[in-house]
Backbone as ProteinMPNN parsed JSONL, in Angstrom:
{"seq_chain_A": "MSDQNEAMNNVGQTDDLSIKQVKKFSLIELLMIIMLVGIVVTFIYPLRQMKIDRARTQEAIEIIKKAAALDEEFKKDPDRGFGDYAFDFSQLNYKPENEYFTFRVADVELEDRTITGGYITATTTEKFGHEGIQIKYMLPSGPWTLDEPDKAKDIIHRNWLP", "coords_chain_A": {"N_chain_A": [[13.249, -15.51, 85.45], [14.872, -15.975, 82.931], [12.762, -17.335, 81.458], [11.593, -15.073, 80.955], [13.174, -12.849, 79.485], [12.982, -15.296, 77.575], [10.576, -14.922, 76.208], [10.283, -12.196, 75.975], [12.342, -12.171, 73.929], [11.37, -13.501, 71.849], [9.289, -12.296, 70.756], [8.9, -10.431, 68.614], [9.118, -12.203, 67.097], [7.287, -14.347, 64.974], [5.403, -17.207, 64.427], [5.247, -17.975, 61.409], [4.756, -19.612, 59.33], [3.879, -20.476, 56.918], [2.865, -20.486, 52.99], [4.028, -18.644, 50.879], [2.478, -17.697, 47.522], [3.518, -17.356, 45.01], [2.916, -15.427, 42.239], [2.948, -16.795, 38.751], [3.115, -17.139, 35.257], [1.326, -19.203, 33.53], [1.646, -22.143, 30.897], [-0.468, -22.367, 29.45], [-1.735, -19.381, 29.57], [0.617, -18.221, 28.605], [0.664, -19.176, 25.857], [-2.162, -18.1, 24.974], [-2.29, -15.44, 25.023], [-0.104, -14.927, 22.896], [-1.218, -16.008, 20.622], [-3.622, -13.611, 20.893], [-1.849, -11.794, 19.994], [-1.127, -12.536, 17.497], [-3.608, -12.683, 16.575], [-3.785, -9.982, 16.143], [-2.219, -8.843, 14.703], [-2.387, -10.229, 12.315], [-4.712, -8.695, 11.151], [-3.753, -6.125, 10.74], [-1.575, -6.228, 9.656], [-2.363, -6.34, 6.668], [-4.104, -4.307, 6.388], [-2.235, -2.228, 6.596], [-0.808, -2.855, 4.054], [-2.535, -2.418, 2.04], [-2.248, 0.211, 2.731], [-0.269, 1.468, 1.753], [0.149, 0.312, -0.753], [-1.963, 1.955, -1.93], [-1.246, 4.089, -1.467], [1.207, 4.44, -3.299], [0.08, 3.907, -5.93], [-1.326, 6.845, -6.121], [0.43, 8.343, -6.62], [1.563, 7.1, -8.756], [-0.921, 8.019, -10.169], [-0.378, 10.753, -9.965], [1.656, 11.151, -11.501], [0.614, 10.076, -14.113], [-1.651, 12.248, -14.177], [0.273, 14.555, -14.79], [1.695, 14.198, -17.307], [-0.837, 13.548, -18.625], [-1.796, 16.003, -18.915], [1.034, 17.187, -20.48], [0.988, 15.998, -22.665], [-1.726, 17.312, -23.688], [-0.973, 19.747, -23.84], [0.867, 18.959, -26.14], [-0.367, 17.908, -28.13], [-1.798, 20.274, -29.313], [0.402, 22.432, -29.373], [1.153, 23.644, -32.53], [3.453, 23.723, -33.851], [4.736, 21.209, -32.902], [2.685, 18.769, -32.295], [0.888, 18.828, -33.899], [-1.6, 17.94, -33.863], [-1.881, 15.694, -33.199], [-1.496, 12.812, -30.455], [1.166, 12.665, -28.36], [3.485, 10.02, -29.043], [5.7, 9.311, -27.815], [7.519, 9.465, -24.211], [9.606, 11.264, -24.779], [8.901, 12.857, -26.529], [7.504, 14.68, -24.973], [9.354, 15.784, -23.437], [9.271, 14.688, -20.835], [10.217, 12.818, -17.926], [9.112, 9.992, -16.6], [9.46, 9.418, -13.235], [9.5, 6.497, -11.341], [9.576, 3.651, -8.901], [8.166, 1.68, -8.645], [6.312, 1.514, -10.561], [5.926, 1.377, -14.676], [5.448, 3.579, -17.116], [4.095, 4.491, -19.964], [3.252, 5.704, -23.338], [0.953, 6.406, -25.475], [0.082, 7.159, -28.859], [-2.672, 6.439, -30.332], [-5.818, 4.464, -29.853], [-6.776, 1.372, -30.783], [-10.093, 0.172, -31.451], [-12.654, -1.959, -31.76], [-11.382, -0.869, -34.61], [-11.565, 1.942, -35.044], [-10.372, 4.642, -34.08], [-10.027, 6.128, -30.805], [-8.841, 7.692, -29.913], [-5.61, 9.124, -27.456], [-3.509, 7.186, -25.495], [-2.427, 6.922, -21.888], [-0.442, 4.864, -19.91], [-0.229, 3.181, -16.756], [2.228, 0.861, -15.635], [2.092, -2.161, -13.207], [5.648, -2.679, -11.312], [7.733, -5.44, -10.615], [8.766, -4.426, -7.778], [6.677, -3.187, -7.037], [5.517, -5.441, -5.785], [3.095, -6.851, -7.013], [3.485, -7.677, -10.382], [2.423, -6.61, -13.694], [-0.067, -5.414, -13.622], [-2.002, -3.372, -15.215], [-3.164, 0.143, -15.258], [-4.882, 2.688, -17.288], [-5.727, 5.573, -18.777], [-7.447, 7.791, -20.588], [-7.12, 9.853, -22.781], [-8.74, 12.86, -23.982], [-10.011, 13.338, -21.518], [-10.651, 10.787, -19.979], [-11.812, 7.705, -19.767], [-10.757, 6.419, -15.918], [-8.929, 3.165, -16.549], [-8.937, -0.58, -15.236], [-6.488, -2.28, -16.422], [-6.978, -5.885, -16.838], [-9.341, -6.434, -14.346], [-10.133, -8.464, -12.643], [-7.5, -9.961, -11.591], [-6.262, -7.327, -10.585], [-8.26, -6.573, -8.19], [-7.697, -7.092, -5.922], [-5.503, -5.823, -4.934], [-5.197, -3.225, -6.398], [-8.027, -1.125, -5.666], [-10.926, -0.343, -7.573], [-12.129, 2.085, -6.544], [-10.23, 3.953, -6.045], [-9.271, 5.274, -8.075], [-8.901, 8.01, -9.817]], "CA_chain_A": [[13.665, -14.559, 84.84], [15.153, -16.576, 81.909], [11.443, -17.12, 80.836], [11.087, -13.606, 80.776], [14.252, -12.766, 78.389], [12.608, -15.668, 76.314], [9.41, -14.41, 76.379], [10.652, -11.02, 74.744], [13.096, -12.262, 72.399], [10.097, -14.363, 70.483], [8.221, -11.168, 70.773], [9.36, -9.937, 67.565], [9.292, -13.206, 66.278], [6.011, -15.708, 64.699], [5.633, -18.612, 63.075], [5.087, -17.577, 60.164], [5.483, -21.322, 58.307], [2.658, -19.988, 55.745], [3.885, -20.71, 52.263], [3.931, -17.582, 49.888], [2.086, -17.874, 46.451], [4.192, -16.659, 43.964], [2.001, -15.817, 40.961], [3.756, -16.806, 37.53], [1.936, -17.434, 33.882], [1.284, -20.78, 32.941], [1.813, -22.392, 29.427], [-1.87, -21.693, 28.265], [-2.058, -18.003, 29.699], [1.251, -17.309, 27.59], [-0.271, -19.39, 24.836], [-3.519, -17.604, 25.024], [-1.539, -14.144, 24.546], [0.607, -14.984, 21.45], [-2.467, -16.083, 20.069], [-4.014, -12.736, 20.687], [-1.236, -10.774, 19.237], [-1.406, -13.062, 16.237], [-4.97, -12.278, 15.395], [-3.903, -8.341, 16.005], [-1.253, -9.097, 13.596], [-3.311, -11.053, 11.127], [-5.681, -7.323, 10.76], [-3.164, -4.858, 10.767], [-0.736, -6.1, 8.519], [-3.103, -6.094, 5.538], [-4.264, -2.901, 6.234], [-1.079, -1.729, 6.332], [-0.25, -3.037, 2.842], [-3.442, -1.916, 1.564], [-2.491, 1.819, 2.827], [0.76, 1.418, 1.311], [-0.397, 0.027, -2.137], [-2.98, 3.228, -2.479], [-0.087, 5.604, -1.549], [1.89, 4.035, -4.229], [-0.666, 4.172, -6.814], [-2.154, 7.905, -5.978], [1.729, 9.024, -7.022], [1.406, 7.012, -10.318], [-2.088, 8.552, -10.657], [-0.523, 11.944, -10.121], [2.226, 10.877, -12.621], [-0.324, 10.127, -15.216], [-2.272, 13.097, -14.775], [1.093, 15.223, -15.299], [1.742, 13.412, -18.455], [-2.237, 14.535, -19.44], [-1.748, 17.774, -19.375], [1.443, 17.387, -20.977], [0.034, 15.399, -23.896], [-2.804, 17.298, -24.223], [-0.348, 20.377, -24.428], [1.46, 18.519, -27.075], [-1.446, 17.638, -28.85], [-2.539, 21.498, -29.14], [1.11, 23.244, -30.464], [1.374, 23.501, -33.934], [4.991, 23.119, -34.2], [5.439, 19.665, -32.535], [1.848, 17.715, -32.295], [-0.038, 18.859, -35.134], [-3.308, 17.431, -33.314], [-1.629, 14.205, -32.607], [-0.791, 13.208, -29.137], [2.724, 12.008, -28.747], [3.618, 8.633, -28.881], [6.892, 8.578, -26.518], [7.608, 10.262, -23.335], [10.637, 11.853, -25.155], [8.78, 13.988, -26.865], [6.913, 15.679, -24.114], [10.16, 16.335, -22.448], [9.062, 14.6, -19.687], [11.002, 10.894, -18.104], [8.439, 9.859, -14.994], [10.825, 8.412, -12.201], [8.794, 5.75, -9.69], [10.174, 2.42, -8.679], [6.904, 0.722, -8.808], [5.474, 1.266, -11.895], [6.721, 2.019, -15.458], [4.812, 4.442, -17.899], [3.84, 4.471, -21.554], [2.636, 7.115, -23.315], [0.363, 6.026, -27.192], [-0.905, 7.965, -29.774], [-4.096, 6.126, -30.974], [-6.054, 3.285, -29.098], [-7.76, 0.842, -31.513], [-11.259, -0.022, -30.468], [-13.021, -2.087, -33.213], [-10.724, -1.078, -36.009], [-11.832, 2.797, -34.945], [-9.796, 5.184, -33.011], [-10.441, 6.339, -29.906], [-7.905, 8.604, -29.034], [-4.143, 8.839, -27.071], [-3.871, 7.131, -23.856], [-1.134, 6.551, -21.051], [-0.697, 3.274, -19.391], [1.09, 2.675, -15.914], [1.911, -0.889, -15.32], [2.847, -1.951, -12.095], [6.566, -3.956, -11.582], [7.746, -6.513, -9.666], [8.856, -3.933, -6.747], [4.7, -2.958, -6.16], [4.543, -6.616, -5.148], [2.199, -7.301, -7.947], [3.827, -7.259, -11.663], [2.214, -6.35, -14.447], [-1.324, -4.763, -13.389], [-1.825, -1.708, -15.489], [-3.865, 1.705, -14.954], [-5.111, 3.098, -18.528], [-6.133, 6.818, -19.069], [-7.586, 7.751, -22.353], [-6.675, 11.126, -23.365], [-7.974, 13.97, -23.027], [-10.74, 13.521, -20.211], [-10.602, 9.705, -19.069], [-11.787, 7.237, -18.442], [-9.388, 5.616, -15.527], [-9.467, 1.961, -15.933], [-7.62, -1.301, -14.716], [-6.566, -3.55, -17.035], [-7.627, -7.535, -15.75], [-9.516, -6.429, -13.179], [-9.787, -10.088, -11.805], [-6.463, -9.831, -11.128], [-6.098, -6.192, -9.412], [-8.919, -6.485, -7.454], [-7.601, -7.222, -4.016], [-4.65, -4.965, -4.917], [-5.234, -1.949, -6.359], [-9.168, -0.807, -6.114], [-11.309, 0.747, -8.752], [-12.545, 3.502, -6.231], [-8.599, 4.459, -5.572], [-8.947, 5.756, -9.433], [-10.206, 9.4, -9.973]], "C_chain_A": [[14.134, -15.247, 83.303], [13.881, -16.662, 81.139], [11.141, -16.126, 80.226], [12.168, -13.132, 79.547], [13.738, -13.579, 77.212], [11.952, -15.217, 75.808], [9.072, -13.146, 75.276], [11.381, -11.174, 73.554], [11.937, -12.934, 71.414], [9.253, -13.384, 70.814], [7.88, -10.526, 69.305], [8.987, -11.374, 66.446], [7.687, -14.24, 66.034], [6.28, -16.558, 63.823], [4.872, -18.419, 62.463], [5.527, -18.539, 59.094], [4.573, -20.939, 57.216], [3.655, -19.93, 54.612], [3.539, -19.577, 51.221], [3.298, -18.118, 48.507], [2.771, -16.489, 45.648], [2.949, -16.587, 42.321], [2.897, -15.757, 39.302], [2.716, -17.546, 36.547], [2.55, -18.824, 33.751], [1.525, -21.241, 31.669], [0.573, -21.976, 29.029], [-1.905, -20.248, 28.89], [-0.897, -17.754, 28.49], [0.915, -17.882, 26.258], [-1.542, -18.48, 23.946], [-2.897, -15.956, 24.265], [-0.837, -14.519, 23.526], [-0.23, -14.859, 20.979], [-3.042, -14.926, 19.893], [-3.521, -11.844, 19.875], [-0.949, -11.313, 17.967], [-2.61, -12.567, 15.723], [-4.605, -10.862, 15.403], [-2.534, -8.45, 14.634], [-1.532, -9.224, 12.075], [-4.268, -9.914, 9.942], [-5.041, -6.367, 10.206], [-2.296, -4.744, 9.524], [-1.191, -5.6, 6.886], [-3.656, -5.204, 5.254], [-3.331, -2.01, 6.028], [-0.476, -1.635, 4.835], [-1.051, -2.222, 1.916], [-2.915, -0.122, 1.526], [-0.804, 2.316, 1.726], [1.01, 1.221, -0.18], [-1.202, 1.577, -2.788], [-2.122, 4.05, -2.525], [0.565, 5.906, -3.024], [1.348, 4.047, -5.408], [-1.284, 5.573, -6.856], [-0.557, 8.653, -6.928], [1.817, 8.545, -8.701], [0.196, 7.884, -10.833], [-1.459, 10.534, -10.869], [0.549, 12.167, -11.9], [1.671, 11.241, -14.152], [-0.812, 11.801, -15.605], [-1.374, 14.799, -15.081], [1.24, 15.106, -16.495], [0.956, 14.038, -19.422], [-1.943, 15.223, -20.193], [-0.685, 18.018, -20.155], [1.314, 16.959, -22.669], [-0.6, 16.112, -24.378], [-2.051, 18.962, -25.34], [0.585, 20.43, -26.099], [0.996, 18.882, -28.533], [-1.535, 19.548, -29.972], [-1.339, 22.462, -29.898], [1.689, 22.411, -32.081], [2.775, 23.102, -34.271], [5.346, 21.704, -33.929], [4.097, 19.044, -32.906], [0.903, 17.391, -33.787], [-0.811, 18.241, -35.145], [-3.345, 16.041, -33.366], [-1.321, 13.993, -31.283], [0.568, 12.296, -29.348], [2.736, 10.314, -28.459], [5.38, 7.804, -27.632], [6.848, 9.761, -25.887], [8.394, 11.284, -24.02], [9.889, 13.238, -26.028], [7.723, 15.079, -26.255], [8.075, 16.371, -23.368], [9.9, 16.072, -21.226], [9.526, 12.861, -19.204], [10.469, 11.027, -16.687], [9.47, 9.179, -14.234], [9.71, 7.655, -11.125], [9.113, 4.509, -10.161], [9.074, 1.725, -8.87], [5.876, 0.602, -9.943], [5.968, 2.126, -13.209], [5.501, 2.595, -16.957], [4.804, 4.425, -19.407], [3.043, 5.288, -21.984], [2.301, 6.511, -24.978], [-0.236, 7.439, -27.752], [-2.032, 7.351, -29.879], [-4.47, 4.705, -29.794], [-7.065, 2.83, -30.347], [-8.503, 0.143, -30.893], [-11.903, -0.833, -31.495], [-12.772, -1.778, -34.202], [-11.206, 0.486, -36.19], [-10.991, 3.462, -33.895], [-9.828, 5.932, -32.116], [-9.932, 7.427, -29.11], [-6.582, 7.856, -28.038], [-5.247, 8.324, -25.745], [-2.79, 6.593, -23.363], [-1.684, 5.466, -20.178], [0.679, 3.637, -18.09], [1.207, 1.371, -15.523], [2.48, -1.516, -14.045], [4.479, -3.189, -12.456], [6.76, -4.624, -10.454], [8.162, -6.01, -8.257], [7.615, -3.554, -5.882], [4.836, -4.287, -5.478], [4.0, -7.461, -6.017], [2.66, -7.017, -8.919], [2.814, -7.306, -12.817], [0.488, -5.732, -14.721], [-1.145, -3.134, -13.895], [-3.328, -0.849, -15.236], [-3.61, 2.309, -16.439], [-5.923, 4.78, -17.919], [-6.202, 7.135, -20.123], [-7.769, 9.081, -22.368], [-7.897, 11.589, -23.805], [-8.882, 13.84, -21.83], [-10.765, 12.309, -19.32], [-11.775, 8.909, -20.273], [-10.729, 6.786, -17.955], [-10.204, 3.807, -15.762], [-8.559, 0.755, -15.365], [-7.511, -2.273, -15.782], [-6.795, -5.032, -16.248], [-7.909, -6.942, -14.514], [-9.543, -7.546, -11.75], [-8.515, -10.207, -10.828], [-5.778, -9.197, -10.023], [-6.95, -5.969, -8.26], [-8.414, -6.176, -6.116], [-6.089, -5.984, -4.159], [-4.37, -3.528, -5.282], [-6.877, -1.329, -6.627], [-9.538, -0.028, -6.895], [-11.465, 2.275, -8.069], [-11.322, 4.515, -5.566], [-8.543, 5.468, -6.926], [-9.964, 7.087, -9.613], [-12.108, 9.57, -10.695]], "O_chain_A": [[13.432, -14.771, 82.411], [13.881, -16.029, 80.084], [10.539, -16.096, 79.152], [11.59, -13.131, 78.46], [13.818, -13.124, 76.071], [12.319, -14.847, 74.693], [8.268, -13.006, 74.354], [11.219, -10.594, 72.48], [11.87, -12.674, 70.212], [8.211, -13.838, 71.288], [6.747, -10.189, 68.959], [8.67, -11.347, 65.257], [7.132, -14.757, 67.004], [7.035, -16.675, 62.857], [3.697, -18.62, 62.77], [6.384, -18.364, 58.228], [5.014, -21.595, 56.272], [4.823, -19.566, 54.752], [2.464, -19.811, 50.669], [3.702, -19.265, 48.317], [2.613, -15.268, 45.68], [2.427, -17.486, 41.661], [3.376, -14.714, 38.858], [1.791, -18.292, 36.871], [3.672, -19.327, 33.823], [1.693, -20.193, 31.044], [0.562, -21.113, 28.151], [-2.606, -19.778, 27.994], [-1.275, -17.175, 27.472], [0.857, -17.026, 25.376], [-1.724, -18.303, 22.742], [-3.147, -15.566, 23.125], [-1.634, -14.016, 22.734], [-0.508, -13.705, 20.652], [-3.212, -14.731, 18.689], [-4.209, -11.145, 19.131], [-0.457, -10.494, 17.191], [-2.701, -12.081, 14.596], [-5.2, -10.296, 14.486], [-2.459, -7.643, 13.708], [-1.124, -8.633, 11.075], [-4.492, -10.011, 8.735], [-5.53, -5.719, 9.28], [-2.182, -3.835, 8.702], [-0.612, -4.804, 6.146], [-3.892, -4.961, 4.07], [-3.54, -1.027, 5.317], [0.169, -0.672, 4.421], [-0.525, -1.45, 1.115], [-3.127, 0.638, 0.581], [-0.546, 3.39, 1.183], [1.896, 1.823, -0.786], [-0.984, 2.095, -3.883], [-2.044, 4.818, -3.484], [0.558, 6.936, -3.698], [2.213, 4.233, -6.263], [-1.983, 5.624, -7.868], [-0.726, 9.454, -7.848], [2.051, 9.299, -9.645], [0.337, 8.455, -11.914], [-1.951, 11.351, -11.646], [0.355, 12.862, -12.898], [1.983, 12.099, -14.978], [-0.594, 12.443, -16.633], [-1.926, 15.845, -15.422], [0.851, 16.125, -17.066], [1.272, 14.676, -20.426], [-1.806, 15.313, -21.413], [-0.877, 19.034, -20.824], [1.566, 17.681, -23.634], [-0.522, 16.08, -25.606], [-2.233, 19.304, -26.508], [0.85, 21.362, -26.859], [1.417, 19.542, -29.483], [-1.304, 19.679, -31.174], [-1.694, 23.189, -30.825], [2.226, 21.38, -32.487], [3.044, 22.131, -34.977], [6.145, 21.083, -34.63], [4.181, 18.635, -34.064], [0.483, 16.41, -34.4], [-1.124, 17.72, -36.215], [-4.324, 15.308, -33.51], [-0.819, 14.976, -30.736], [0.861, 11.497, -30.237], [2.001, 9.659, -27.72], [5.803, 6.765, -27.125], [6.435, 10.82, -26.361], [7.879, 12.396, -23.904], [10.353, 14.377, -26.076], [7.242, 16.045, -26.848], [7.864, 17.407, -22.738], [10.153, 16.922, -20.372], [9.266, 11.88, -19.902], [10.937, 11.741, -15.8], [10.265, 8.398, -14.757], [9.181, 8.282, -10.207], [9.048, 4.146, -11.336], [9.379, 0.8, -9.623], [4.94, -0.175, -10.126], [6.352, 3.288, -13.073], [4.873, 1.768, -17.619], [5.917, 4.306, -19.92], [2.127, 5.712, -21.279], [3.257, 6.189, -25.683], [-0.793, 8.398, -27.218], [-2.782, 8.037, -29.184], [-3.638, 4.115, -29.104], [-7.916, 3.572, -30.839], [-8.118, -0.53, -29.936], [-11.659, -0.248, -32.551], [-13.554, -2.11, -35.093], [-11.364, 0.745, -37.383], [-10.878, 2.877, -32.818], [-9.555, 7.014, -32.636], [-10.347, 7.934, -28.067], [-6.437, 6.651, -27.836], [-6.366, 8.532, -25.275], [-2.098, 5.853, -24.063], [-2.835, 5.208, -19.827], [1.828, 4.059, -18.218], [0.228, 0.781, -15.067], [3.671, -1.225, -13.931], [4.563, -4.078, -13.303], [6.098, -4.468, -9.428], [8.044, -6.854, -7.369], [7.46, -3.556, -4.661], [4.195, -4.326, -4.428], [4.249, -8.666, -5.974], [2.556, -5.793, -8.999], [2.256, -8.403, -12.804], [-0.032, -5.651, -15.834], [-0.568, -2.162, -13.406], [-4.414, -1.401, -15.058], [-2.462, 2.456, -16.86], [-6.514, 4.952, -16.852], [-5.251, 6.936, -20.878], [-8.817, 9.45, -21.839], [-8.519, 10.6, -24.194], [-8.343, 14.4, -20.875], [-10.871, 12.472, -18.104], [-12.34, 9.395, -21.254], [-9.744, 6.581, -18.664], [-11.296, 3.354, -15.421], [-7.422, 1.073, -15.019], [-8.438, -3.051, -16.008], [-6.743, -5.085, -15.019], [-7.048, -6.849, -13.639], [-9.201, -7.502, -10.568], [-8.528, -10.473, -9.626], [-5.132, -9.659, -9.082], [-6.531, -5.255, -7.349], [-8.681, -5.21, -5.401], [-5.865, -5.337, -3.136], [-3.575, -2.782, -4.71], [-7.088, -1.021, -7.8], [-8.869, 0.972, -7.157], [-11.142, 3.331, -8.613], [-11.456, 5.499, -4.838], [-7.789, 6.439, -6.852], [-11.19, 7.199, -9.576], [-12.694, 10.652, -10.644]]}, "name": "protein", "num_of_chains": 1, "seq": "MSDQNEAMNNVGQTDDLSIKQVKKFSLIELLMIIMLVGIVVTFIYPLRQMKIDRARTQEAIEIIKKAAALDEEFKKDPDRGFGDYAFDFSQLNYKPENEYFTFRVADVELEDRTITGGYITATTTEKFGHEGIQIKYMLPSGPWTLDEPDKAKDIIHRNWLP"}
């Protein structure tokens, strides 16, 4: 009977001496994951920065457009402009505020000793990330130009200008 009791006690027990495999990351797999994340980041970061630069540039363009409209009104006003463009924003009663650009308005631009008209310039500041890039707008109706296009080509693209 004791053999029978031993057999009954051993029914629920099996000789499970096999080793269970636990899945772990190897160093190579971990390095591959880190490499893939790095590759994704190297593509995403420049695209994100370009989007930010474009938004900042569009904001500057809107300020230039507003200033150009005010400058045209100034020129046509017989009490203020006398047929000339403003040479300072204070004449337009307008103070453009933007931490990424400084703005300047001028009444004439000389090109080969001939007066071609007024212009408004937006120059990037250090906060923009690349200081000294200029966007110019020739009054009354353009063109829009970039000074030093080689310096600006990877930062402000020509197709961003109207």
